[in-house]
N, C-alpha and C positions, 0 to 999 in steps of 0.2 A: 688310297686314289689308284695305284699303278694296279694292286690287285683287283680292285674294282673294275678297272677297263680291261683287264685281261680276261676276267671270266664272260665280262660281255663278248669279249671277241670269241671266245672259246663256244659259247652258245650259241651266235652268228654263225660260226663255222661249220657247225653242228646239223642246222638246217639250211646251209649253203649250198650251191650247188659244186659237185665233185669236179675239180680239175688238176692233171699233172704238171708238175712242173715244168716248163719250156726255157728253151736258151732264149737269152736276150738281153736288152738293158733294164736297169730298175733304178730309183733313186729314192731316197729316204730322209728319216730324221727321226731321233729318238731322244727322250730326258731320262733321267735318272739319278744315280748317287756314285760317287766316286769315293772310294776311301784310302786312306793313303798309309802306307808302311811306316811303322813311328820306330827308326832305328837311329833317330839326332843324338840320343843321350851317348851312347858309344861312340861316335864320330866326333862329338864336341869333346869329349874326356880324352880321346885319343890326340886328337890335335894339339890337346894345351899340357899334355904330359914334358912334362921337363922344362916348359916355357919358363924363362929368367921374368918374365914382368908379369903374368898374372897364373893364377891355379882355378882350376875348374870346379864350381860350385854344384851348378844343376845345369838341364837341359832336358826341355822336351816339346813334344806338338802340343799346343794348348788345346788345336782342335784338330782333329783326323779326317773328316770329312766334309763334302760341301755337295749341294747341287751341279750338276755336269748335263752336258749334252753331246750331241753330236749330227752330223749333216754325211752323207754318204750317198753316194752311187757306183753301179758296177756292172759285171755284164758275167752271163751264165754261158760259156761255150757248148755245154753239154748240161741236160737236166741235172748232173751231181757234181758239176764242176765250174766254178767261175774265178773272178777276181773283185776286191772291193776296194774303193778309194774311199777316205773319210777325211774330214777333218772334227779331232774331239777338243772340247774346252772342258778339263777336269776342276773349273771353278778355282777355290783358295785355300789357303789352311793357313793358320798362325803358330807359331813357335817362340819360346821364350828361354833366353840360357843366362845364367850368372857368372861374373868372374870375379874372383877376389883379387885385388892388386897387392902384388909383391913388393912394391915399393913405396915409399911415403908418399901420398898425394891427400887432397884435400876430403875427397870420398873414396874407400875402400872399395868399394863394390860398383862394378859394372853392371847394368841390369837391361839387356836389349832384347827387344820384342822385335820378330822376322814375321814378313809374310811371303807365301810362294804361291805365285801364280802358273799354272803350266797348261798348254794348247798344243795343239801340233797336227800336222799330216799323217795318215797312215795308209800303207798299202798291204793289202793281203790275198793270199790264197785260200778260197776254202773248198770244203768237200761237202756234197749233201745228202743226206741219206732219207729217203721218203717211208715214213712209218705208214701212210695210207694216201688217201688221193689230195687230203688237205693239209696233214703235218707233216713238219720233216725236222730232223736234226742236222745241226750246221756244227763243223769244225772248221776254225781258220787259222793260221798263222803267216807271219808276215813280219815287218818294220815299220817303226814311226820315228818320227820327229819330235824329241820332249824340247818345246822352247819353255825356259823356264826365266820368269820374270822374280828377281829378288830384290825385298827393301826389306831394310830395318830401323830402327826406331828407338830412343832412348835414353838413358844417360850414363857416361861415360866414369871411370874411376875418379878421374877428375871433376865428378860434380856436373860437368857440362854436357848440353845437348848433343846427342849422338843422331847421325843419319849417312846410310848408306845404302846405293843401288847395285844391282848388277843385273845385264842380260847374258843366257848363253843356251846352247844348244845342243844336244848328242842325238843320235839314231841307234835305237835299241831294237830289243825282239819284244814283239807282242803275239799274245795268241788269246783262243778263248771259243766260248760253244754258242751257240745259239739255238732255240726252239721258234721254228717259222710256222705260222699257221695262216695260209690262204683263204681269206674272207671271201673273197669274189675274183673273177678272174682276173682283175687288175689290180688288185689292193690286197696285200699282205700285212698281220702284225705279227711282229719278232720278238722276243723275249733275249737278251742277251747277256752272257756275261762275258768280259775280258779282263786279261792281265796285261799291265804295261810294264814292262820291268826296267830297272835301273833310269830313274829319273833323275837328272840333274848330276852334278860333281860333289863327291864326295869330303864333308867339313874338311876345309884346310886352312891356315894361315895366308889365304889367297884371295886375289880378288873374283875369283870362278868359284872356288871350292865353298858353296855356301850350303852343302847339304847333299845329300843324294838318298833318294827313296828305293828302297829294295824293290818295291814294286809298288804300281796304285791298280785296285780294283776298283771296274765300273760294272755297275750292274742297272741296264735301261729296257726302257720300254720302246720299241722302234715300229713305225707306220713306213712304209715302201709300196711305191707305185711302180707298176710292171709294165714297159710300152709293148704295144703292139700285140695285146692276147685280144 
């Protein structure tokens, strides 16, 4: 679907009127897919190294991608320089880890399913390079606040139901690339790739150490409206 929409946009741009990029405000929205880096196994294994109560058996993301979306607005100070603010929702992904009890209990293993939901605001500075009157490339860098909602359910090593949840946030680096096509004087279509680094906190035996993702990659197709063109 994304490829079909992008092809349609490029054709429309090819037959549309030529308009150079102008300073001013714009707003937009995009949809796509987020892919989470899976480094949980090493984090969980490390957390339980030398733990007297449990031994690590396994840990992984049971799925590492989900649909994602963003809303954004920005201002071009110059045809080639601007700022953009966005709210990004990365969807949710799931994990599983198994621990073996090292003390006598009813059930020797704890089997835990986790769920991560990450969203938050971002602020970036971007530079834009015109390839021609309709098409330009964008390079951006800035910061985002990763708001992580984590919950887990499963069975404890004692055979009893297990539930836990926690919310946390941290501010980290984001950067990305975009290909912008100006379809009309007011409407742009943009294909973006963005990387959001270090979401969450490294897995540890604490309430907020539920897992850190080295990066989340978000590929999106976006529609933007320019004011005053």
